[in-house]
MDAnalysis code that builds the backbone (N, CA, C; Angstrom):
import MDAnalysis as mda
import numpy as np

u = mda.Universe.empty(255, n_residues=85, atom_resindex=np.repeat(np.arange(85), 3), trajectory=True)
u.add_TopologyAttr("name", ["N", "CA", "C"] * 85)
u.add_TopologyAttr("resid", np.arange(1, 86))
u.add_TopologyAttr("resname", ["MET", "ILE", "LYS", "ILE", "TRP", "PHE", "LEU", "MET", "VAL", "LEU", "MET", "SER", "HIS", "PRO", "ASN", "VAL", "PRO", "ALA", "ILE", "THR", "TYR", "LYS", "GLY", "PHE", "GLY", "GLY", "PHE", "PHE", "GLU", "GLU", "GLN", "GLU", "CYS", "GLU", "ASN", "ASN", "ARG", "ILE", "LEU", "VAL", "GLU", "ASN", "MET", "MET", "ALA", "ASP", "TYR", "GLU", "ILE", "LYS", "ARG", "GLY", "ASN", "THR", "VAL", "TYR", "ILE", "GLU", "SER", "TYR", "CYS", "MET", "GLU", "MET", "GLU", "ALA", "PHE", "ALA", "ASN", "GLN", "PHE", "LYS", "GLU", "LYS", "GLN", "ASN", "LYS", "ILE", "LYS", "GLY", "THR", "SER", "LEU", "GLY", "VAL"])
u.atoms.positions = np.array([
    [-11.465, 20.817, 64.801],
    [-12.187, 20.717, 63.548],
    [-13.645, 20.367, 63.838],
    [-14.519, 20.962, 63.042],
    [-15.959, 20.722, 63.147],
    [-16.431, 20.081, 61.847],
    [-17.274, 19.064, 61.966],
    [-17.848, 18.451, 60.770],
    [-19.060, 19.268, 60.347],
    [-19.103, 19.643, 59.076],
    [-20.264, 20.338, 58.519],
    [-20.687, 19.633, 57.236],
    [-21.871, 19.963, 56.797],
    [-22.394, 19.453, 55.532],
    [-22.516, 20.641, 54.593],
    [-21.815, 20.595, 53.479],
    [-21.782, 21.677, 52.501],
    [-22.753, 21.342, 51.376],
    [-23.651, 22.266, 51.061],
    [-24.642, 22.049, 50.005],
    [-24.095, 22.580, 48.689],
    [-23.879, 21.692, 47.740],
    [-23.327, 22.032, 46.432],
    [-24.398, 21.794, 45.380],
    [-24.652, 22.819, 44.555],
    [-25.645, 22.717, 43.483],
    [-24.907, 22.773, 42.150],
    [-25.131, 21.777, 41.309],
    [-24.534, 21.715, 39.974],
    [-25.623, 21.944, 38.932],
    [-25.333, 22.818, 37.974],
    [-26.310, 23.124, 36.920],
    [-25.664, 22.972, 35.555],
    [-26.421, 22.433, 34.643],
    [-25.973, 22.274, 33.273],
    [-26.999, 22.917, 32.352],
    [-26.513, 23.763, 31.437],
    [-27.374, 24.451, 30.472],
    [-27.118, 23.879, 29.086],
    [-28.151, 23.793, 28.239],
    [-27.930, 23.334, 26.861],
    [-26.991, 24.287, 26.125],
    [-26.152, 23.745, 25.285],
    [-25.222, 24.501, 24.451],
    [-24.195, 25.300, 25.244],
    [-23.970, 24.938, 26.486],
    [-22.934, 25.565, 27.308],
    [-21.995, 24.446, 27.752],
    [-20.712, 24.552, 27.413],
    [-19.806, 23.432, 27.688],
    [-19.481, 23.202, 29.164],
    [-19.597, 24.234, 30.000],
    [-19.181, 24.090, 31.400],
    [-20.371, 23.809, 32.316],
    [-20.093, 23.135, 33.396],
    [-21.082, 22.928, 34.456],
    [-20.918, 24.071, 35.446],
    [-22.016, 24.708, 35.785],
    [-21.995, 25.793, 36.764],
    [-22.231, 25.198, 38.135],
    [-21.514, 25.682, 39.117],
    [-21.762, 25.192, 40.464],
    [-21.863, 26.358, 41.435],
    [-22.690, 26.170, 42.448],
    [-22.873, 27.167, 43.488],
    [-22.887, 26.442, 44.825],
    [-22.250, 27.045, 45.777],
    [-22.239, 26.495, 47.123],
    [-23.197, 27.284, 48.000],
    [-23.892, 26.604, 48.876],
    [-24.864, 27.250, 49.748],
    [-24.528, 27.004, 51.216],
    [-23.359, 27.442, 51.632],
    [-23.010, 27.414, 53.040],
    [-22.865, 26.029, 53.613],
    [-22.819, 25.997, 54.924],
    [-22.647, 24.738, 55.626],
    [-23.735, 24.549, 56.660],
    [-24.000, 23.312, 56.954],
    [-25.013, 22.947, 57.938],
    [-24.381, 21.988, 58.930],
    [-24.757, 22.090, 60.198],
    [-24.179, 21.224, 61.212],
    [-24.767, 19.822, 61.207],
    [-25.964, 19.664, 60.652],
    [-26.634, 18.366, 60.611],
    [-26.889, 17.953, 59.168],
    [-26.682, 16.690, 58.872],
    [-26.933, 16.184, 57.517],
    [-28.399, 16.374, 57.137],
    [-29.309, 16.106, 58.072],
    [-30.741, 16.219, 57.774],
    [-31.124, 17.657, 57.430],
    [-30.527, 18.622, 58.105],
    [-30.794, 20.033, 57.807],
    [-30.345, 20.374, 56.389],
    [-29.193, 19.850, 56.006],
    [-28.697, 20.065, 54.640],
    [-29.635, 19.413, 53.627],
    [-30.031, 18.182, 53.884],
    [-30.928, 17.476, 52.967],
    [-32.273, 18.194, 52.840],
    [-32.786, 18.726, 53.939],
    [-34.057, 19.458, 53.896],
    [-33.941, 20.712, 53.039],
    [-32.820, 21.405, 53.111],
    [-32.618, 22.620, 52.329],
    [-32.266, 22.339, 50.873],
    [-31.800, 21.133, 50.602],
    [-31.393, 20.752, 49.244],
    [-32.537, 20.939, 48.245],
    [-33.712, 20.456, 48.570],
    [-34.861, 20.558, 47.667],
    [-35.298, 22.013, 47.521],
    [-35.287, 22.757, 48.623],
    [-35.645, 24.181, 48.559],
    [-34.719, 24.946, 47.623],
    [-33.430, 24.677, 47.729],
    [-32.454, 25.369, 46.886],
    [-32.597, 24.946, 45.430],
    [-32.801, 23.654, 45.176],
    [-33.014, 23.199, 43.790],
    [-34.211, 23.908, 43.171],
    [-35.311, 23.981, 43.910],
    [-36.512, 24.650, 43.395],
    [-36.278, 26.138, 43.185],
    [-35.574, 26.775, 44.116],
    [-35.272, 28.193, 43.989],
    [-34.424, 28.460, 42.734],
    [-33.406, 27.641, 42.509],
    [-32.542, 27.810, 41.334],
    [-33.320, 27.534, 40.048],
    [-34.165, 26.506, 40.048],
    [-34.961, 26.197, 38.859],
    [-35.920, 27.334, 38.538],
    [-36.598, 27.879, 39.541],
    [-37.513, 29.006, 39.317],
    [-36.778, 30.208, 38.751],
    [-35.595, 30.492, 39.289],
    [-34.801, 31.623, 38.807],
    [-34.432, 31.445, 37.335],
    [-33.983, 30.258, 36.967],
    [-33.588, 30.008, 35.578],
    [-34.794, 30.019, 34.638],
    [-35.918, 29.506, 35.087],
    [-37.138, 29.529, 34.269],
    [-37.571, 30.964, 34.006],
    [-37.511, 31.814, 35.022],
    [-37.857, 33.235, 34.849],
    [-36.930, 33.922, 33.855],
    [-35.683, 33.467, 33.792],
    [-34.729, 34.024, 32.828],
    [-34.899, 33.423, 31.443],
    [-35.777, 32.427, 31.315],
    [-36.023, 31.792, 30.024],
    [-35.033, 30.690, 29.690],
    [-34.330, 30.190, 30.663],
    [-33.315, 29.158, 30.429],
    [-33.838, 27.770, 30.778],
    [-33.352, 26.804, 30.047],
    [-33.558, 25.407, 30.395],
    [-32.325, 24.976, 31.174],
    [-32.523, 24.280, 32.255],
    [-31.388, 23.910, 33.090],
    [-31.642, 22.550, 33.727],
    [-30.561, 21.779, 33.882],
    [-30.616, 20.513, 34.606],
    [-29.881, 20.743, 35.918],
    [-30.523, 20.435, 37.031],
    [-29.960, 20.730, 38.343],
    [-29.845, 19.455, 39.180],
    [-28.692, 19.293, 39.809],
    [-28.489, 18.248, 40.820],
    [-27.792, 18.899, 41.993],
    [-28.156, 18.481, 43.193],
    [-27.484, 19.032, 44.368],
    [-27.047, 17.899, 45.279],
    [-26.022, 18.179, 46.061],
    [-25.432, 17.178, 46.938],
    [-25.085, 17.812, 48.277],
    [-25.231, 17.053, 49.322],
    [-24.740, 17.441, 50.644],
    [-23.443, 16.680, 50.860],
    [-22.358, 17.421, 50.968],
    [-21.042, 16.812, 51.094],
    [-20.493, 17.044, 52.499],
    [-20.037, 15.988, 53.131],
    [-19.453, 16.102, 54.466],
    [-18.066, 16.713, 54.353],
    [-17.813, 17.740, 55.163],
    [-16.520, 18.413, 55.155],
    [-16.110, 18.727, 56.585],
    [-14.882, 19.122, 56.747],
    [-14.391, 19.556, 58.048],
    [-14.001, 21.018, 57.940],
    [-14.243, 21.771, 59.003],
    [-13.917, 23.192, 59.026],
    [-13.385, 23.550, 60.404],
    [-12.626, 24.622, 60.452],
    [-12.118, 25.119, 61.723],
    [-13.207, 25.907, 62.425],
    [-13.276, 25.804, 63.728],
    [-14.322, 26.468, 64.512],
    [-14.318, 27.983, 64.320],
    [-13.147, 28.601, 64.190],
    [-13.102, 30.060, 64.067],
    [-13.660, 30.564, 62.730],
    [-13.851, 29.697, 61.747],
    [-14.443, 30.109, 60.476],
    [-15.917, 30.460, 60.635],
    [-16.557, 29.953, 61.679],
    [-17.985, 30.161, 61.851],
    [-18.311, 31.375, 62.699],
    [-17.438, 31.759, 63.587],
    [-17.729, 32.870, 64.483],
    [-17.967, 34.161, 63.721],
    [-17.165, 34.463, 62.711],
    [-17.336, 35.673, 61.908],
    [-18.572, 35.576, 61.025],
    [-18.793, 34.423, 60.442],
    [-19.892, 34.247, 59.487],
    [-21.256, 34.268, 60.166],
    [-21.367, 33.741, 61.372],
    [-22.669, 33.639, 62.037],
    [-23.310, 35.000, 62.222],
    [-22.542, 36.006, 62.540],
    [-23.103, 37.344, 62.738],
    [-23.600, 37.937, 61.428],
    [-22.947, 37.640, 60.317],
    [-23.309, 38.215, 59.022],
    [-24.599, 37.632, 58.457],
    [-24.874, 36.364, 58.721],
    [-26.017, 35.727, 58.062],
    [-27.140, 35.376, 59.005],
    [-27.179, 35.965, 60.190],
    [-28.317, 35.729, 61.067],
    [-29.576, 36.244, 60.382],
    [-30.638, 35.524, 60.509],
    [-31.879, 35.922, 59.859],
    [-32.085, 35.257, 58.507],
    [-31.059, 34.571, 57.988],
    [-31.250, 33.825, 56.742],
    [-31.510, 32.376, 57.108],
    [-32.090, 31.628, 56.197],
    [-32.419, 30.248, 56.487],
    [-31.398, 29.266, 55.934],
    [-30.399, 29.766, 55.206],
    [-29.426, 28.866, 54.602],
    [-28.067, 29.041, 55.248],
    [-27.494, 27.958, 55.652],
    [-26.120, 27.964, 56.131],
    [-25.974, 28.322, 57.591],
    [-24.748, 28.149, 58.073],
    [-24.444, 28.453, 59.473],
    [-23.820, 29.823, 59.587],
])
């Protein structure tokens, strides 16, 4: 098992009963997750503002465990992106 930090973004919209959540991959270091947390919050806020929506956003870095073989397939697919492993 490998310890990773999973970035979870929670969004709440006015007059919508449910909380929307999005996951942004995993990071091997807590600090890397925390550094990306603000970038992702700003990216999500900009996207919602462009759509004309008001949104409340909170994000969290959650410690999780994952199997090593889960990363071997994913690493090849997302090389060149700045989010996640």
